[in-house]
C-alpha positions as CSV (number, residue, x, y, z in Angstrom):
1,M,-26.9,12.6,3.6
2,E,-26.8,11.9,-0.2
3,H,-26.6,15.6,-0.8
4,S,-23.5,16.0,1.4
5,M,-21.8,13.0,-0.3
6,N,-22.5,14.5,-3.7
7,F,-21.0,17.8,-2.5
8,L,-18.0,16.0,-1.1
9,L,-17.5,14.1,-4.4
10,V,-17.8,17.3,-6.5
11,F,-15.5,19.2,-4.1
12,G,-13.0,16.3,-4.1
13,I,-12.9,16.2,-7.9
14,G,-12.4,20.0,-8.0
15,T,-9.6,19.9,-5.4
16,A,-7.8,17.1,-7.3
17,L,-8.1,19.0,-10.6
18,L,-6.8,22.2,-9.0
19,G,-3.9,20.1,-7.6
20,L,-3.2,18.8,-11.1
21,V,-3.1,22.3,-12.5
22,F,-0.5,23.3,-9.8
23,V,1.6,20.2,-10.7
24,I,1.5,20.9,-14.4
25,L,2.4,24.6,-13.9
26,A,5.3,23.6,-11.7
27,L,6.6,21.1,-14.3
28,V,6.2,23.6,-17.1
29,G,8.0,26.3,-15.1
30,R,10.8,23.8,-14.3
31,R,11.2,22.9,-18.0
32,R,11.3,26.5,-19.0
33,H,14.0,27.2,-16.4
34,D,16.0,24.2,-17.6
35,T,15.9,25.6,-21.1
36,V,17.0,29.1,-19.9
37,G,19.8,27.4,-18.0
38,N,21.3,26.3,-21.4
39,W,21.2,29.7,-23.0
40,P,24.5,31.3,-23.9
41,T,26.1,34.1,-21.9
42,V,28.2,37.2,-22.9
43,F,29.8,39.9,-20.9
44,G,28.0,43.3,-20.7
45,K,28.5,46.6,-19.0
46,V,26.3,48.4,-16.5
47,L,25.2,51.8,-17.8
48,A,22.9,52.9,-14.9
49,A,21.8,51.6,-11.6
50,T,19.0,53.4,-9.8
51,V,16.1,52.9,-7.5
52,Q,12.6,53.9,-8.7
53,R,10.0,54.9,-6.1
54,F,6.5,53.8,-6.9
55,Q,3.8,55.8,-5.1
56,P,0.4,54.3,-5.6
57,R,-2.7,56.4,-6.1
58,P,-4.7,57.0,-2.9
59,E,-7.6,54.9,-4.1
60,Q,-5.3,51.9,-4.5
61,K,-4.7,51.5,-0.8
62,A,-1.2,50.1,-1.3
63,E,2.2,50.9,0.2
64,V,5.0,52.8,-1.5
65,R,7.4,50.3,-3.2
66,Y,11.0,50.6,-4.4
67,T,12.3,48.9,-7.5
68,P,15.9,48.5,-8.5
69,L,16.5,49.4,-12.1
70,I,19.7,48.3,-13.8
71,T,20.4,49.2,-17.4
72,Y,23.2,47.3,-19.2
73,T,24.5,46.8,-22.7
74,Y,25.8,43.6,-24.3
75,E,26.7,42.5,-27.8
76,V,25.7,39.3,-29.6
77,A,27.1,38.5,-33.1
78,G,28.2,42.1,-33.5
79,Q,24.8,43.6,-32.7
80,S,24.4,45.8,-29.5
81,F,21.5,45.4,-27.2
82,A,20.4,47.1,-24.0
83,G,18.5,45.3,-21.2
84,Q,17.0,46.0,-17.8
85,K,16.0,42.6,-16.6
86,L,17.8,41.3,-13.5
87,D,16.1,37.9,-14.0
88,F,13.3,36.3,-15.9
89,K,10.7,37.0,-13.1
90,P,8.5,40.1,-12.8
91,H,10.4,43.1,-11.6
92,R,11.2,42.9,-7.9
93,S,10.1,45.6,-5.6
94,Y,10.9,46.2,-2.0
95,A,9.1,47.8,1.0
96,T,12.1,50.0,1.8
97,A,14.5,52.0,-0.3
98,I,17.4,50.5,1.7
99,Q,16.5,47.0,0.4
100,A,16.3,48.2,-3.2
101,E,19.6,50.1,-2.8
102,A,21.3,46.9,-1.6
103,A,20.1,45.2,-4.8
104,V,21.4,48.1,-6.9
105,A,24.8,48.1,-5.1
106,A,25.6,44.7,-6.5
107,Y,25.7,46.3,-10.0
108,P,27.9,49.4,-9.9
109,V,27.8,51.6,-13.0
110,G,30.6,50.7,-15.3
111,S,31.0,47.2,-14.0
112,E,31.2,44.1,-16.2
113,V,28.3,41.7,-15.8
114,K,27.5,38.3,-17.2
115,V,24.3,38.5,-19.4
116,T,22.3,35.4,-20.2
117,Y,20.4,35.8,-23.5
118,N,17.9,33.9,-25.7
119,P,19.8,32.6,-28.7
120,Q,16.5,32.7,-30.7
121,G,15.9,36.4,-29.7
122,P,19.0,38.0,-28.2
123,Q,17.0,41.0,-27.0
124,Q,15.5,38.8,-24.3
125,A,18.2,38.7,-21.7
126,A,18.8,38.9,-17.9
127,L,21.7,39.2,-15.5
128,D,20.7,36.3,-13.3
129,P,18.5,33.6,-14.8
130,G,17.7,32.4,-11.3
131,R,15.6,29.5,-10.2
132,P,12.0,29.1,-11.0
133,I,9.8,31.0,-8.5
134,G,8.2,28.7,-5.9
135,Y,8.8,25.6,-7.9
136,N,9.0,23.2,-4.9
137,A,6.1,25.0,-3.1
138,E,3.9,24.8,-6.2
139,L,4.7,21.2,-6.8
140,V,4.2,20.1,-3.2
141,S,1.0,22.1,-2.9
142,G,-0.3,20.5,-6.1
143,L,0.5,17.0,-4.9
144,L,-1.2,17.7,-1.5
145,L,-4.3,19.1,-3.2
146,M,-4.5,16.0,-5.4
147,L,-4.1,13.7,-2.3
148,V,-6.8,15.6,-0.4
149,G,-9.1,15.5,-3.4
150,A,-8.5,11.8,-3.8
151,V,-9.3,11.2,-0.2
152,M,-12.6,13.2,-0.5
153,I,-13.5,11.2,-3.6
154,V,-12.8,7.8,-1.8
155,V,-14.9,8.9,1.2
156,A,-17.8,10.1,-1.0
157,V,-17.8,6.9,-3.1
158,F,-16.9,4.1,-0.8
159,L,-17.8,5.3,2.7
160,P,-21.3,6.8,2.4
161,L,-22.8,7.7,5.7
């Protein structure tokens, strides 16, 4: 019995620590997003809007993916820049070309777009700063893991069988 209680204690501590990591990552991501939300914007122009087909190698055992690629230019303090980021997340890809084409259709070639850029490094820019990926899910998951870990610790310490 003591062996199972020790396991429960160690597993509870590990679960609570994993939950803490999730919470910290969620809060750091939220803070980073809040900072990006204060970055300045300028108007730019779409130069190209295409869909790139990604065919994995046969040994990868993965599906074909389609990625929208938008190229735009913008100017900050008299200096021209070019960008391809839609947002500050990893490039989105889709299972079908139709989905990727729908994303590209929102940015017709020659159209004017609002570009959010980093005032410390204007080459870092995106068309849609967006919301942090999975912020609420990551935060709630972390809190639940911490709660489950705390319950396991309490059971192992105060309710030995």
